[in-house]
C-alpha positions as CSV (number, residue, x, y, z in Angstrom):
1,M,0.1,-4.2,-76.9
2,K,2.0,-1.0,-76.1
3,K,-1.2,1.0,-76.3
4,T,-2.8,-1.4,-73.8
5,L,0.1,-1.0,-71.3
6,R,0.0,2.8,-71.6
7,L,-3.7,2.8,-70.9
8,M,-3.3,0.5,-67.8
9,A,-0.5,2.9,-66.5
10,V,-2.8,5.9,-66.9
11,I,-5.7,4.1,-65.1
12,L,-3.4,3.0,-62.2
13,T,-2.0,6.5,-61.8
14,A,-5.5,8.0,-61.7
15,L,-6.6,5.4,-59.1
16,W,-3.5,6.2,-56.9
17,G,-4.3,9.9,-57.1
18,V,-7.9,9.3,-56.0
19,A,-6.7,7.1,-53.1
20,A,-4.1,9.7,-52.0
21,T,-6.7,12.4,-52.2
22,A,-9.1,10.4,-50.1
23,T,-6.4,9.7,-47.5
24,A,-5.4,13.4,-47.3
25,Q,-9.0,14.4,-46.9
26,K,-9.8,11.9,-44.2
27,K,-11.0,13.8,-41.1
28,I,-9.5,13.3,-37.7
29,T,-11.7,11.9,-35.0
30,L,-9.7,13.2,-32.0
31,N,-9.0,16.8,-31.0
32,P,-5.6,18.1,-32.1
33,D,-2.9,18.4,-29.6
34,R,-2.0,21.8,-28.1
35,T,0.9,23.9,-29.2
36,S,4.3,23.6,-27.5
37,N,7.4,25.8,-26.9
38,E,5.3,28.9,-26.3
39,N,7.4,32.1,-25.9
40,A,6.7,35.8,-25.7
41,V,9.3,38.6,-26.0
42,Y,8.7,42.3,-25.2
43,N,10.4,44.8,-27.5
44,V,10.8,48.1,-25.6
45,A,11.8,50.0,-28.7
46,D,8.4,49.8,-30.5
47,N,6.3,48.7,-27.5
48,S,5.4,45.3,-29.1
49,V,5.3,41.7,-28.1
50,T,6.4,38.9,-30.4
51,V,4.8,35.5,-29.5
52,T,5.9,32.2,-30.9
53,A,5.0,28.6,-30.6
54,T,5.3,25.2,-32.3
55,A,2.3,23.7,-34.0
56,P,1.4,20.1,-33.1
57,K,2.0,17.0,-35.3
58,Y,-0.6,14.7,-33.8
59,T,-4.0,14.6,-32.1
60,I,-4.4,14.0,-28.4
61,M,-4.2,10.4,-27.2
62,D,-7.3,8.4,-26.6
63,W,-6.6,7.0,-23.1
64,D,-9.1,4.2,-23.5
65,T,-7.3,2.8,-26.6
66,Y,-3.9,4.5,-26.3
67,L,-4.2,5.5,-29.9
68,Y,-3.7,8.9,-31.6
69,E,-3.8,10.2,-35.1
70,E,-1.2,12.0,-37.3
71,L,-2.2,15.5,-38.5
72,T,-2.2,16.0,-42.3
73,H,-3.1,19.7,-42.1
74,I,-4.0,22.6,-39.8
75,D,-7.0,24.7,-40.7
76,K,-6.1,27.7,-38.5
77,V,-4.5,28.9,-35.3
78,T,-6.1,31.6,-33.2
79,I,-4.2,33.8,-30.8
80,S,-6.0,35.5,-27.9
81,R,-4.8,37.8,-25.2
82,R,-6.1,38.7,-21.7
83,P,-4.7,40.5,-18.6
84,A,-2.8,37.9,-16.6
85,G,-5.0,36.4,-14.0
86,N,-8.3,37.7,-15.6
87,F,-10.0,34.7,-17.1
88,N,-13.0,36.7,-18.4
89,D,-11.5,39.6,-20.3
90,V,-10.3,37.7,-23.4
91,T,-9.6,39.4,-26.8
92,L,-9.0,37.6,-30.1
93,I,-6.0,39.4,-31.7
94,A,-5.1,37.1,-34.6
95,T,-6.2,34.2,-36.8
96,L,-3.4,32.5,-38.7
97,D,-3.9,30.3,-41.8
98,N,-1.4,28.3,-43.7
99,I,0.3,27.0,-40.6
100,E,2.4,23.8,-41.3
101,V,2.0,20.7,-39.2
102,G,4.8,20.9,-36.6
103,G,5.8,24.3,-38.0
104,E,6.5,27.7,-36.3
105,I,3.7,30.0,-35.2
106,K,4.7,33.6,-35.0
107,Y,2.8,36.9,-34.4
108,V,3.8,40.4,-33.5
109,D,1.3,42.2,-31.2
110,K,1.5,46.0,-31.4
111,S,-1.8,46.8,-29.7
112,I,-0.5,46.6,-26.1
113,E,0.1,49.0,-23.3
114,A,3.4,49.3,-21.5
115,D,3.7,48.2,-17.8
116,H,1.1,45.4,-18.1
117,N,1.1,41.7,-17.6
118,Y,-0.5,39.8,-20.4
119,E,-1.3,36.2,-21.1
120,Y,-1.4,34.9,-24.7
121,L,-3.5,31.8,-25.7
122,F,-2.9,29.6,-28.7
123,T,-5.8,27.4,-30.1
124,V,-5.3,24.9,-32.9
125,E,-8.3,24.0,-35.1
126,V,-8.5,21.0,-37.5
127,D,-11.6,19.6,-39.2
128,G,-13.9,21.5,-36.8
129,L,-12.1,20.2,-33.7
130,S,-10.1,22.5,-31.3
131,S,-7.1,21.9,-29.1
132,T,-6.8,23.0,-25.5
133,N,-5.0,26.3,-25.0
134,G,-1.2,26.7,-25.1
135,F,-0.3,29.8,-23.2
136,V,2.5,32.1,-22.2
137,T,2.7,35.3,-20.0
138,V,4.8,38.4,-20.5
139,Y,5.4,41.7,-18.8
140,T,5.5,44.7,-21.2
141,G,8.5,46.4,-19.6
142,L,11.8,45.5,-18.1
143,L,11.7,43.3,-15.0
144,P,14.1,44.0,-12.1
145,G,16.5,41.3,-11.0
146,K,16.3,39.3,-7.7
147,I,16.5,40.9,-4.3
148,T,18.9,39.2,-1.8
149,N,19.4,38.9,2.0
150,F,15.8,39.4,2.8
151,T,15.4,38.9,6.6
152,A,12.8,39.5,9.3
153,S,14.0,39.3,13.0
154,V,13.1,40.5,16.4
155,A,15.6,42.2,18.7
156,S,14.1,40.6,21.8
157,Y,11.3,38.3,22.8
158,K,10.1,41.1,25.1
159,V,9.2,43.6,22.4
160,S,6.8,43.6,19.4
161,I,9.1,45.1,16.8
162,V,10.3,43.3,13.7
163,D,13.5,44.4,11.9
164,I,13.2,44.0,8.1
165,S,16.3,44.0,6.0
166,V,16.7,43.6,2.2
167,T,19.3,44.2,-0.4
168,A,18.3,45.7,-3.8
169,P,19.1,43.9,-7.1
170,T,22.4,44.8,-8.8
171,E,20.8,44.9,-12.3
172,M,17.6,44.3,-14.3
173,K,16.6,40.8,-15.2
174,D,18.0,41.2,-18.7
175,G,21.4,42.2,-17.4
176,S,21.0,46.0,-18.0
177,A,21.6,48.6,-15.4
178,L,19.1,48.9,-12.6
179,A,16.3,51.4,-13.6
180,N,15.7,54.5,-11.6
181,N,12.1,53.7,-11.0
182,V,12.7,50.3,-9.3
183,C,11.3,49.9,-5.8
184,I,11.0,47.1,-3.3
185,D,7.6,46.1,-1.8
186,V,7.4,44.4,1.6
187,L,4.2,42.4,2.2
188,K,2.6,40.7,5.2
189,G,0.0,38.0,5.3
190,S,-0.5,34.3,4.6
191,A,-1.2,31.9,1.8
192,W,-4.8,31.5,3.1
193,E,-5.7,35.1,3.7
194,G,-3.5,36.7,1.1
195,Y,-0.7,39.3,1.4
196,E,-0.8,43.1,1.5
197,V,1.9,45.7,1.0
198,I,2.9,47.2,4.3
199,H,6.0,49.1,3.2
200,T,7.8,50.2,0.0
201,F,11.4,51.3,-0.5
202,E,11.3,53.8,-3.4
203,N,13.9,54.3,-6.1
204,V,16.4,51.8,-4.7
205,K,20.0,51.8,-5.7
206,A,21.8,48.8,-7.1
207,G,23.2,46.5,-4.3
208,E,22.2,48.8,-1.5
209,T,20.7,47.3,1.7
210,Y,17.5,48.9,3.1
211,T,16.0,48.4,6.6
212,W,12.7,49.1,8.2
213,R,11.0,48.4,11.5
214,H,7.6,46.9,11.6
215,E,5.7,47.6,14.8
216,V,3.4,44.7,15.6
217,N,0.2,45.2,17.6
218,E,0.0,41.7,19.1
219,M,2.6,39.5,20.9
220,D,3.1,35.8,20.6
221,Q,2.4,35.4,16.9
222,T,4.3,34.1,13.8
223,I,4.4,36.5,10.9
224,E,5.0,35.7,7.3
225,Y,6.6,38.3,5.0
226,R,7.2,38.6,1.3
227,A,9.3,41.0,-0.7
228,Y,10.2,41.6,-4.4
229,A,11.7,44.4,-6.5
230,R,9.1,46.1,-8.7
231,S,9.5,48.1,-12.0
232,G,6.6,50.5,-12.6
233,K,3.2,49.4,-11.2
234,N,3.2,45.8,-12.4
235,G,6.7,44.6,-13.2
236,K,7.3,42.3,-10.2
237,G,10.6,40.4,-9.8
238,I,11.1,37.1,-8.1
239,T,9.5,36.9,-4.6
240,E,11.5,36.1,-1.5
241,Y,10.2,34.9,1.8
242,A,10.9,35.5,5.5
243,T,9.2,34.4,8.7
244,T,9.7,35.5,12.3
245,H,7.9,35.2,15.7
246,V,7.1,38.0,18.0
247,G,7.5,36.7,21.6
248,L,9.5,33.9,23.1
249,V,10.2,30.8,20.9
250,A,12.1,27.5,21.3
251,P,15.8,27.7,20.2
252,E,17.2,26.4,17.0
253,T,20.1,24.0,16.6
254,P,23.4,24.6,18.6
255,Q,26.4,25.4,16.4
256,N,29.9,23.9,16.0
257,F,29.2,20.8,18.1
258,K,32.4,18.7,18.5
259,A,33.5,15.7,20.6
260,V,37.1,15.0,21.5
261,R,38.3,11.9,23.5
262,Q,40.6,12.7,26.4
263,G,41.7,9.5,28.2
264,D,38.5,7.8,29.4
265,N,36.5,10.9,29.0
266,V,34.9,12.7,26.0
267,V,35.0,16.5,26.1
268,L,32.1,18.2,24.2
269,T,32.0,21.8,23.1
270,W,29.5,23.9,21.2
271,E,28.2,27.4,20.5
272,K,24.7,28.7,21.2
273,P,22.0,28.6,18.4
274,L,22.1,31.5,16.0
275,T,18.4,32.2,16.4
276,G,15.2,30.8,17.7
277,R,12.4,29.0,15.8
278,Y,10.9,31.1,13.0
279,N,13.9,33.5,13.3
280,G,12.6,34.7,16.7
281,D,14.4,35.3,20.0
282,Y,14.8,32.3,22.3
283,D,16.4,34.1,25.3
284,A,19.9,32.6,25.3
285,E,20.6,33.5,28.9
286,N,17.8,31.2,30.1
287,T,18.5,28.3,27.8
288,T,20.0,24.9,28.9
289,Y,21.2,21.9,26.9
290,K,20.4,18.2,26.8
291,L,23.0,15.7,25.7
292,T,22.3,12.2,24.3
293,R,24.7,9.4,23.5
294,V,24.0,7.5,20.2
295,Y,25.6,4.0,20.0
296,L,26.6,2.1,16.9
297,D,23.4,0.0,17.1
298,K,21.4,3.3,17.2
299,T,20.6,2.9,20.9
300,E,20.2,6.3,22.5
301,V,21.0,7.1,26.2
302,I,20.5,10.6,27.7
303,A,23.9,11.6,29.1
304,A,23.0,14.9,30.8
305,T,20.2,17.5,31.0
306,N,20.0,21.1,32.2
307,I,23.6,21.8,31.1
308,S,24.4,25.5,31.4
309,G,27.3,26.9,29.4
310,Y,28.9,25.5,26.2
311,T,31.0,22.6,27.3
312,Y,30.5,19.3,29.1
313,T,32.8,16.3,30.0
314,D,31.2,12.9,29.6
315,S,32.5,9.7,31.2
316,P,30.8,6.8,29.4
317,E,31.4,3.3,30.6
318,A,32.4,0.6,28.1
319,D,33.8,-3.0,28.6
320,E,35.5,-2.8,25.2
321,E,36.0,0.0,22.6
322,E,32.9,1.1,20.9
323,S,32.0,4.0,18.7
324,I,29.5,6.7,19.7
325,T,28.2,10.0,18.5
326,Y,26.4,12.6,20.5
327,K,23.2,14.6,19.9
328,L,22.7,18.0,21.5
329,V,19.5,20.1,21.8
330,A,18.9,23.5,23.3
331,V,15.9,23.8,25.7
332,N,13.8,26.6,27.1
333,S,10.3,27.0,28.4
334,E,8.9,27.0,24.8
335,G,10.5,23.7,23.9
336,E,13.7,22.3,22.4
337,S,15.6,22.4,19.1
338,A,13.6,20.8,16.3
339,T,16.8,19.5,14.8
340,P,19.6,18.4,17.1
341,A,23.3,19.1,16.6
342,V,25.2,15.8,15.8
343,S,28.8,15.4,16.8
344,N,31.6,13.5,15.0
345,Q,32.2,9.9,16.0
346,V,34.5,9.1,18.9
347,A,35.8,5.8,20.3
348,I,35.4,5.0,24.0
349,G,36.5,2.1,26.1
350,K,39.6,-0.1,26.1
351,A,41.3,-1.3,22.9
352,L,40.5,-4.8,21.8
353,E,43.1,-7.6,22.0
354,L,44.4,-10.2,19.5
355,P,43.0,-12.3,18.0
356,F,40.6,-9.9,16.5
357,E,37.6,-11.2,14.4
358,E,34.8,-9.4,12.7
359,S,32.5,-11.4,10.5
360,F,29.4,-9.1,10.7
361,F,27.4,-12.1,12.0
362,G,23.7,-11.7,11.5
363,S,24.3,-8.3,9.8
364,K,25.5,-6.8,13.0
365,F,28.9,-5.6,14.2
366,T,30.5,-8.1,16.6
367,H,32.6,-5.2,17.8
368,K,31.0,-1.8,18.4
369,G,34.1,0.4,17.8
370,W,33.8,0.6,14.0
371,T,33.5,4.1,12.5
372,T,33.0,5.4,8.9
373,E,34.3,8.3,7.0
374,T,33.3,9.8,3.6
375,S,34.5,12.3,1.0
376,Q,30.9,13.3,0.2
377,N,30.6,17.1,0.7
378,D,27.2,18.0,-0.7
379,P,25.6,20.4,1.7
380,Y,22.1,19.3,0.8
381,Y,22.4,15.5,0.4
382,T,24.8,12.8,1.7
383,Y,24.0,9.2,2.3
384,K,25.4,6.4,4.5
385,A,27.5,4.3,2.1
386,W,28.7,1.5,4.4
387,N,25.9,-0.8,5.7
388,L,25.6,-4.5,6.8
389,Y,23.5,-6.9,4.8
390,S,22.6,-10.6,4.8
391,S,22.8,-10.6,1.0
392,S,23.5,-8.2,-1.9
393,T,22.5,-8.1,-5.5
394,V,25.3,-7.0,-7.8
395,Y,24.7,-6.1,-11.4
396,Y,27.2,-7.8,-13.6
397,L,27.5,-5.8,-16.8
398,P,29.5,-8.1,-19.1
399,E,26.8,-10.8,-19.0
400,D,23.9,-8.3,-18.4
401,K,22.7,-10.1,-15.3
402,S,22.3,-9.6,-11.6
403,L,24.3,-11.7,-9.2
404,A,23.0,-12.6,-5.7
405,V,26.0,-12.5,-3.4
406,M,25.8,-14.2,0.0
407,P,28.3,-13.6,2.8
408,Q,31.7,-15.3,2.3
409,D,31.3,-17.3,5.5
410,N,27.5,-17.8,5.3
411,D,26.9,-16.3,8.7
412,G,24.1,-13.9,7.5
413,G,26.2,-10.7,7.4
414,M,28.8,-8.7,5.4
415,A,29.8,-5.1,4.9
416,C,28.6,-3.4,1.8
417,C,29.6,-0.1,0.4
418,L,26.9,1.4,-1.9
419,F,27.7,3.6,-4.9
420,Y,25.2,5.2,-7.2
421,G,25.2,6.6,-10.7
422,H,25.4,10.2,-9.3
423,S,28.5,9.2,-7.2
424,E,31.4,11.3,-8.3
425,D,34.6,9.8,-9.6
426,G,37.0,9.4,-6.7
427,Q,34.3,9.3,-4.0
428,T,35.9,7.5,-1.1
429,E,34.0,5.7,1.7
430,S,36.1,4.4,4.6
431,L,35.3,1.6,7.1
432,V,37.6,2.1,10.1
433,S,38.2,-0.7,12.7
434,P,38.3,-0.3,16.5
435,H,41.7,0.1,18.1
436,V,43.4,-3.3,18.6
437,N,46.3,-3.8,21.1
438,P,49.1,-5.9,19.6
439,A,50.0,-6.8,23.2
440,G,53.7,-7.1,22.4
441,A,53.3,-9.1,19.2
442,D,56.3,-8.5,16.9
443,N,54.1,-8.7,13.8
444,V,50.4,-9.0,13.0
445,E,48.7,-10.8,10.2
446,L,45.6,-9.1,8.7
447,K,43.1,-11.2,6.6
448,F,39.9,-10.2,4.9
449,N,37.7,-11.3,2.0
450,Y,36.3,-9.1,-0.8
451,W,34.0,-9.7,-3.7
452,E,36.4,-9.6,-6.7
453,M,35.1,-8.6,-10.1
454,G,37.0,-8.1,-13.4
455,S,37.9,-4.7,-15.0
456,N,35.0,-5.2,-17.5
457,A,32.5,-5.3,-14.6
458,T,33.8,-2.5,-12.3
459,K,36.4,0.2,-12.0
460,N,36.1,0.4,-8.2
461,E,39.2,0.4,-6.2
462,I,40.0,-0.8,-2.7
463,K,42.8,0.4,-0.5
464,V,43.8,-0.9,2.9
465,W,45.7,1.2,5.5
466,V,47.0,0.8,9.0
467,S,47.5,3.5,11.7
468,R,49.8,3.0,14.7
469,D,48.9,4.8,17.9
470,D,46.6,7.1,15.9
471,Q,49.5,8.4,13.7
472,A,49.4,8.8,10.0
473,W,47.9,6.1,7.8
474,E,50.3,3.7,6.1
475,L,49.2,2.0,2.9
476,L,49.2,-1.8,3.0
477,W,47.5,-2.8,-0.1
478,T,45.7,-1.6,-3.3
479,S,43.4,-3.8,-5.3
480,T,44.2,-4.6,-9.0
481,L,41.6,-5.4,-11.6
482,K,41.9,-8.5,-13.9
483,E,40.3,-8.7,-17.3
484,E,37.3,-10.9,-17.7
485,F,37.6,-12.2,-14.2
486,E,34.8,-14.5,-12.9
487,P,33.2,-12.8,-9.9
488,Q,34.0,-14.6,-6.6
489,W,35.1,-14.1,-3.0
490,S,38.9,-13.6,-2.8
491,E,41.0,-13.7,0.3
492,V,43.7,-11.1,1.0
493,T,46.5,-11.7,3.5
494,L,48.7,-8.8,4.6
495,P,51.6,-8.6,7.2
496,I,51.9,-5.7,9.5
497,F,55.4,-5.6,10.8
498,N,57.1,-4.2,13.9
499,T,54.0,-3.8,16.1
500,K,55.7,-4.7,19.4
501,A,56.2,-1.0,20.3
502,N,52.6,0.0,19.4
503,N,49.9,0.4,22.1
504,N,47.3,0.0,19.4
505,I,46.7,-0.3,15.7
506,R,43.7,0.4,13.5
507,I,42.7,-0.8,10.0
508,K,41.0,1.4,7.4
509,I,39.4,0.0,4.3
510,D,38.7,2.5,1.5
511,A,36.1,1.8,-1.2
512,I,36.8,4.2,-4.1
513,R,34.3,4.8,-6.9
514,H,35.6,5.3,-10.4
515,E,33.8,6.0,-13.6
516,G,32.2,2.9,-15.2
517,P,29.7,0.3,-14.2
518,V,28.1,1.1,-10.8
519,T,28.8,-1.8,-8.5
520,D,29.0,-2.3,-4.7
521,V,32.1,-3.1,-2.7
522,L,31.6,-6.1,-0.4
523,I,33.9,-7.0,2.5
524,D,33.6,-10.0,4.9
525,N,35.4,-12.0,7.6
526,I,38.2,-9.7,8.8
527,T,40.8,-11.1,11.2
528,M,44.0,-9.9,12.9
529,T,46.2,-12.4,14.5
530,E,49.8,-12.6,15.8
531,L,52.4,-13.9,13.4
532,D,54.5,-16.8,14.7
533,A,58.3,-16.6,15.2
534,T,59.0,-17.3,11.6
535,G,57.5,-13.9,10.7
536,I,57.1,-13.1,7.1
537,N,57.9,-16.5,5.9
538,T,54.5,-17.7,7.2
539,V,52.5,-15.0,5.5
540,K,50.5,-16.2,2.5
541,P,50.8,-14.0,-0.6
542,A,48.1,-11.4,-1.1
543,I,47.9,-12.5,-4.8
544,V,49.8,-15.5,-6.0
545,G,52.5,-14.6,-8.4
546,E,52.6,-10.9,-7.4
547,T,55.9,-9.6,-6.2
548,E,55.7,-7.5,-3.0
549,Y,58.3,-5.1,-1.7
550,Y,58.7,-4.0,1.9
551,T,61.1,-1.8,3.9
552,L,62.9,-3.3,6.9
553,S,60.3,-1.5,9.1
554,G,57.5,-3.4,7.4
555,V,56.0,-0.7,5.2
556,R,54.9,-2.0,1.8
557,I,56.2,0.0,-1.2
558,N,55.7,-0.2,-5.0
559,K,59.3,-0.8,-5.9
560,P,62.7,0.1,-4.3
561,A,63.6,3.6,-5.5
562,T,66.7,4.4,-3.4
563,R,69.7,2.5,-2.1
564,G,69.1,0.3,0.9
565,T,68.0,-3.1,2.1
566,Y,64.5,-4.4,1.3
567,I,62.4,-7.5,1.8
568,V,61.1,-9.1,-1.5
569,K,58.2,-11.6,-1.3
570,N,56.8,-13.7,-4.3
571,G,54.6,-16.6,-3.5
572,D,56.3,-18.6,-0.8
573,S,59.7,-17.1,-1.5
574,V,60.9,-14.4,0.9
575,K,64.4,-12.9,0.7
576,K,66.3,-9.7,1.5
577,I,67.9,-7.7,-1.3
578,M,70.4,-4.8,-1.2
579,V,69.9,-2.0,-3.8
580,K,73.2,-0.2,-4.5
C-alpha cells in the first residue's frame, strides 16, 4: 500500500513538472510591449553615456479583444544609437541577454563623441516578436541653463529697426558655474519656413543682459524670433520666443483701469497701453479710447467714443440702484485692443427702499444693484462663483447620493455659490446687496433662506454682514453645523438695530469653503423690512434655542466680555442684563 502511494506521488509530480514546463514554453501571440522609464546620463569624466530602462511585463493589448498576455521571459534587448533627428544613420551598439521580465536594462556606451546629440533606441524581442522602440535623447556635454527677459521691440512705427534684448543664464543646467564657451543664438523665421541664426552673442557672462539691433529691409511685417543659450556647437538650452511688428499696429490693453462713483457720476481713470499688438509701436499720441457700460444682465451700451486723454466722467441714468462694470479699448487706424480693460463694479442710481425683496425669480435678479467679491487671486484662472439657477444638484456624501434642490419658494430661481475640489481652504465668495434706504426706520429685520446640511456633509461656512453708509462691515451671523442633519431649507431671521440715522445699508453674504466634501452654498428669498414698535421682541430667533447677545447699539457679539449693559435673546425671551 505504501509503495503504491509513493508511486502515485512520483507520477503526479512528474505530470505537474511536464505541465509547468509546457506552460513556461508556451509562445506569446502578441508583440511584447515597449520599454518604459528610459533615461540617459552623460558622464563628462570618461566621456560616456549610461542608458537605463525598465523591461516590460506584458505584451501589447489586442484592441479588438482588449486582451493581453503576461510575459514569462525575454529573449533579448537590443540597444541602437543614431544622431538625434537622423532616422537613417542607426548603429547597433549592444545586445543584452538574461534580462528579467520587468527588470532593469542598463548599458554604458563609451563609443561616443563629445558635443553631440544622440538618440538611443531599445527593442525587446520575445519568441521571434519585437516591440516598438523605446527611446531617449542625450547631449554629450553640459547644457546651459535658461535665458531670461528675451524681448524684441521697435522704437517707433516709422522705422524698420528691431531692438533685441536677452539676459544670459546664471548657471549651467546641472547647477554648475556657467561655462566660458557658452553663447546665445538669436534666430528669425517661422514654423512653416524654418528658422535661421541671424546673430550670436559669444562667450556670455552669467546674468548679463545683451542687446542688438536688427535692421529689417521691409516695413509692415510681423517678425518671429527665437533665442537659446548654446554650449559648444550642439548643446542647445531651452528656446524662448519673441514677436514684434515693424510698422504701425493696433494698441494692446489699457492699464490700471478704475471706476469710482462720485455722487450721480462715475469717474473713470486709466493709463495708456504698454505696447502695441505683437509688441510693436501703436503711436500713443494718435490713439483714442472707447468706453462701454456692462450691466448686470450682460447688456452692453457704448458710453463714449473718441476719448482723448486718460480720464472720463460718465453720467449713467438709473431709476433704481444697479451694478455696472466698464470695458475700455484703445483705438487707432489699425484697429482696437484685442482684449479690453475691465473695471471694478460700481453701483449707480438711487438706493432702494423698504420693504426690500429678492427671490431671484426666474433665475434673474429682481434688483440690478447686486455685486460679487472673491478672494481668488490666481493670475491665470479665476471663475465666477455666484450664479443664479432654477435648480441645483448637491452631492450628499453621508448617503452617497445626489440631491436635486429646487428654489425655496419655487419661483424658478435661487443664488448658488459653486466650489470645486481645487478651491483652497478659506476661499471666500461674497454676494453683496444693493444699497437700501431705511427711510427713518428705527430697526430693520433681515430674513433669508439657505440650504442647510450637517457637518458630515459639508464644512462650508456662511457669514452675514451689514454695512451702514458704506462704512466697515459688521458681523450679524455665522452659520453653525449640526451632526447628521437632514438637508433642508432653513430660514434665518436677523435684527439690524439703530438704522434711523443711516442713509443706506447693505447686506453681504459670505460663502466660505473649508476642507471636506465639496458642496455648493444655496441662498434664496432675501427680505428686509421695518421692525414694528415692539422692536426686538418681535424678532424670531435665528435658531431656536440659541442664545444671542447684542450690544445696546444692536451689534451682535459672541458673549459679553466687558462690563456694561447687553441684550440677551433666547427663543421668544428678550431681556437686558448688566455685567459688573
